[in-house]
N, C-alpha and C positions, 0 to 999 in steps of 0.2 A: 389191460389198462385201460380203465374210463376217462375220456377227456372232455375237458369245460372251457371255454375261450368265450371272455367277454373283455372290454374296455373297462376301465378302472370308473367307480361313480362314486360320487360323495354322501355315506350312508344309505345306500339303495333299500328299494323297499323289500320284503320277506324274500320274494320270489329273486332274486339273487344270490342271497344265504341258501335259500335249499337246491341253485345248481351247485354250490358250491360244496354245499353238503352231499350230493350226490355223485361225486364225481372223485376219482384217484387224485388226480392232478386239474389244478384249475391254474391256467393260463393268464394273466391280464396282459394287454394289449399296453406297450408302449410306446413305441414306433409307429403310431397311424396319426393320422390327421386327427386335432384337435377339432371337435364337433359344437360351432358356435349355437349359441341356443338348445343345444342340449342338455342332456342331464350328470353330463359329468362331472359339474361342480354346483349342483344345485339340488335340493329336493322339498319336500310336504312334510311338514308336521302342523300336530293339530293348536290350533289358537281360539280360544273363545266357541268352543263346539265346528270348528269350521276350519277345514285346511288352508294352512299358508305358505308362502315358499320361503327359505331358508335357500343361503346361497356362500359361496366362497369366493372371494373377489378374487378377480386375477387381472395380470398387468395386461396391457392393451398390446398388441402384436401382430404379427402377420396371420392372416386365417391359413396358409400354406404351412403354418406350423406344427411339427408331430407333439400330441401330449408331453413328452418328456423335455423338449423345450422350451414349454409354459412356465411362467413363474407365476407367484403368488403375489398377486399386489401389496407392496409397502402399505398399504393403506386399509388393507384388511380389517377392519375391527374387532377381533376377536373377543373383547368385554363385552361389544355389545350384542353380537350374535351369542353370546353363554346368557346374558343377561335376559333376552328374549324367552330362549328356550329354559331359562332356569323359571321365568315369570309362568311361561306355559305349562310347564308338566310341574309346579313347586306341590300340587296333591294328591299326585299320582303315586300309587302305592310301592314303587320302587328306585322313588326320586333320589333317594338316599345312596343306594348304591350302584347307581346306573350313572350319575351327573357326573363323578370322578374322572370316570371315563372318559367323559365326552369334554371336561376340560382338559384331559391331558392330551386330547388327539388337537382338539381348537389350538393351543399353547405351543404346537409342536413348533421348533424354530426351524425348519427345512422349507425352502423356498422353491425348489423347485416343484412342479403342480404335482406329474405324476406322484414321485416319492411322497408328497405330501398326502396325498389320497391314495397313496397304496398302503403308507405307515395307519391310516384309520382302517383300512381293510382287515390288516393282520390284526388290528387292537381290538377290534369286534369280534372276529374269528376265533382269538384266545376268550374274551369275556365268554363266547357262547360255546365255548369250547368243541368249535369245529377243527380236527385236524386235520384236513387237506391238504397236502401238500399245495402249495403255490409257489410257482414262477412266473419271471416276467419274461415276456416274449422275447424281445430282444436277445437272451442267453440263451435260445434255442437257436441250434445248429442248421439252422434251413435258409433257403433262399427267401430274404425279407422283400424281394421285390414285389415277389405273386400277390396278386389279390384274392379276392372274395373265399369260394371253395375251395380254391388251388392253394390258396395261403393255408387255411383251415388243413385240410390235407397234408400240407408239408408239414406243419407243426404237429399234426398226431403221427404221424409215421415217424418223426424223428425222438417224440416222446415213446415210442413202441406202443401205438394207443389202438385197441380194435375195437371200440366204442367212442364215437362223439355226442354229446350231448348238448342239443342246443335251444334255444328258447321257444317257446311256440310260436312267438310272432316270427320266425324263421321258417315257418311250414312249408311258402311259398319260394322260399329263396333258395333254397339246398335239394336237389336231390337225393333220395335215397340211392337208387341202381346205381347213381353217379360215385357214392362215397364208396357202395359194394366192390366196384371194380376195382379198386384200388384196398381190398379189405378190410373197411372202417364200416361197421354199422351204424346208421345215422338213428338217432330216438330225439325226441322233444320232448321238454321238461313242461307239461300244464299245472300250473298251482290250482288246487281245490279252493275256495271259497273260505278264505280265512277270516276269521271274528274272535273279538274278545270282547270284555265289558271296558268302556274308556271311560270319561265321566256320564253324569247322567244323560245327558244329549242322544242322541240316534248316533249308530255307528259310521264313522267316516273311514273307510276301504282305503286300501290301497298308501297308506302311510309311510314315511322312511323308517327302516327299522329301529329308529330311535324310539318310535312311538310303542312297538310292539315289547322293546326292553321296557318301558316305561310302566307298561300295565300288564305284565307276565313275569312268574318268576323263571329262572334258567330251566327248570325240566317240565315247565309247559310250552316255554319257547322251542327245547327239543324235539316236542311233540310236534308242534307246528311246524319245524323244519321238515317234516317226514308228510305235509299236506299238501299231496303232489301226483300225478300220473304221469309216467312214461309211456309214450305214444309212438 
């Protein structure tokens, strides 16, 4: 069984979905510390030919709390964010089919940060016809006090995984032989250059999956999900 493990991210770029598509079981961390100023609750979209940030507002709280202990802010203006995305993509070819999905996700009543983002991940997977099994990390029967590669290996073992696939950014973080010593093959996923027609300006790469969905039919997105190498 091929395993992928990642933090939850709010409408992440296509590489995240390529990883989900590449594995049999995708584990989403809920019981790890929230990363301040990271990409858990924000991403980039296309606005007037340039990249711009959109974000999910969260309540101020201790920096030591886990993702599943953080809350969506009561002041999160869903209508304002929806309006920004509508204005940016109103003339995109798949706006009418994609916007209802975004609206449904944004207007979720869930207050827990992890559950709110987890819902967005499962909704997008459904839209993209990705049928990979998704598991929440705290539900895996293992020692959750472990860190780094030991935590990853323990999760893989608990799920009877023979192969762990990690984003290419972890190439210097994990050791292949260390994983092999525990009966796990370590692979890294490297996204190919993904390009597609946006508006009439130059292509702006590595934007949120929302951008991909707005400019590509589902069949084409299915092809883009395969634009990667395992090394």
